[in-house]
N, C-alpha and C positions, 0 to 999 in steps of 0.2 A: 502358857505354852501356846505357840502359834499352830492353830489347827490346819494351816495350809500344808503342813508336812505330814499329816495323818494319812496313812495309806490304808485303803479298805481291802487290799489284797492279803487275805489270811496266810497264804503261802509265804509271801514276802515278809510279813510281820513275824511269823514264826521263825523264819530264817534269821531275821534281824535279832530276835530274842535269843536264839541259839548262839549266835555270834557274840552277843553281849555277855551271856553267861560264860562262854568259853574264855573270852578276853578277861573278864573279871577274875575267874579262877586262875588263869594264866598269870595275872599280875600278883595274886596272892602267892603263887608258887615262886615267882621271881623274888618277892620279898622274903619268902622262907629260905630260898637258896642263897640269899645275899650273905656273903662271908664264907661260903663253902668253896668258892673259887671255881664253881662250874655253873654253866648256864642251864636254863630249862631245856633247851634243845640238846645239850650235851647229856643231861640227865635222861632225857627220852632215848637218846642213842644208847646209853649204857644199859637201860632197861631192855631195849630191843636186842642188843648184842647178847646180853645174859639170857634172854628168852630163846633166841635162835640157837645159841650154844656153838658147838664146833663147826657148824655149817654156815656161820655168818660170813657173808661177803658184802662188799659195798653195794652191789646190785640188789641183793635181798634186803639189806637195810634200807635202801632208798624206796623199795616197794612198800615196806612196812610203814615208812614215814610219809609216804605220798609226796616225796621230794624228787626233784630231778637228780640223776646220778652225779652230775658235776657239782651240785650243791652239797650232796652228801660227801663227795670226795674231799671238798674243801673242809667240811666239818671234821671228817676223820683225820685229815692231815693235822688240823689244829689240835685235836684230841691226842694224837700221837706225840706231837711236840710237848704237850702237857704231861705226857707219861701215863695217860689214862688207858690207852689201847696199844696193841701191837699189831702191825700188819705183816703178814708173812706169805710167801708163795706156797701154794698147795703142792704137796709132794707128788701127786699124780697128774695134775694139770698145771704146768709151769706158768701159763698165762692167767691163772686164777689166783686172786688174792683172798686170803682168809683174815678175818678180824677177830681178835680176842681181847679180853680185859687183862690188864696188868694187875699186879697186887694193888697199886694205887687206884686203878680203875675199879677194882672190886670194893675197896674201901669207900670210894665216892659213890658207887652204886648203892651200897648198904646204907650210907648216910642219906642219900636222896630218896630211898624207898619209904622213909617214914611218912612223907607226903601228908603231913598234918593238915596242910591247907586244903588238900583235896577232900580229906575226911571231914573237915569242918564244913566245907561248902555242901557236900553231898549228904551230910547228916540232916539236912533240911527235909530229906525224903525218908519215908519208912522203908523197911526192907522190901516190901512188896512193890512200892513205887520205884525203888531203885532197880529192881528186877524188870519192871515194865519199861522204865527208861532205857535200860540196856538193850532190851528187845527192840524198842522203837528206833534207837540209834543204829543198831545193826541193820535194821530194815532200810533206813535212810541211806546208810553207807552202801549197802548192797545195790540199791536202786541206782545210786549215783555211779557206782562202778559199772553196772550194766549199761548205763547211758554212755559211758566212756568207751564201751565195747573193748574192754581189756580182759584178758584171762588173768585172774588174780586169785592166788591161794590166800584166803583171808586168815590173818594171824590171830584175830580175837573173835571167836564165835560167842554168841550171847551167853552160853552156859559158863564161860570163863569170866565174864564181866561181873558176875555177882557171886 
């Protein structure tokens, strides 16, 4: 290994390690979902729509996913064409769109929630370590959101993570 690329910045090194872990787990999820005809990002959207429930809107989904609204709009349109979700106008506010899972979307959600790849990767940690990691990640997320100076209703508090 060429030591010219070693960085003594512990913040950067930790960030790089966090990204490598995320990318490796993501690739195992891609492999796991192969054949289910949904992508990892679609599985994430199904999870979020299920979690939000009747109040799911494209704007709320984009906040939960930390994605730009137009990116989520394209994703939701693709998912609607696949028959995974239904978009409908809100009865009280005509300019508001609600998003819900179809029966096919519910089936895909249940199939994707086994997430054996996630369990396999995170089983390297004890229950206590997993709880600590959840707490640390929530703190990092909260700090980054504060740096962005956005008002954000966080969907995943630490006590839900474990």
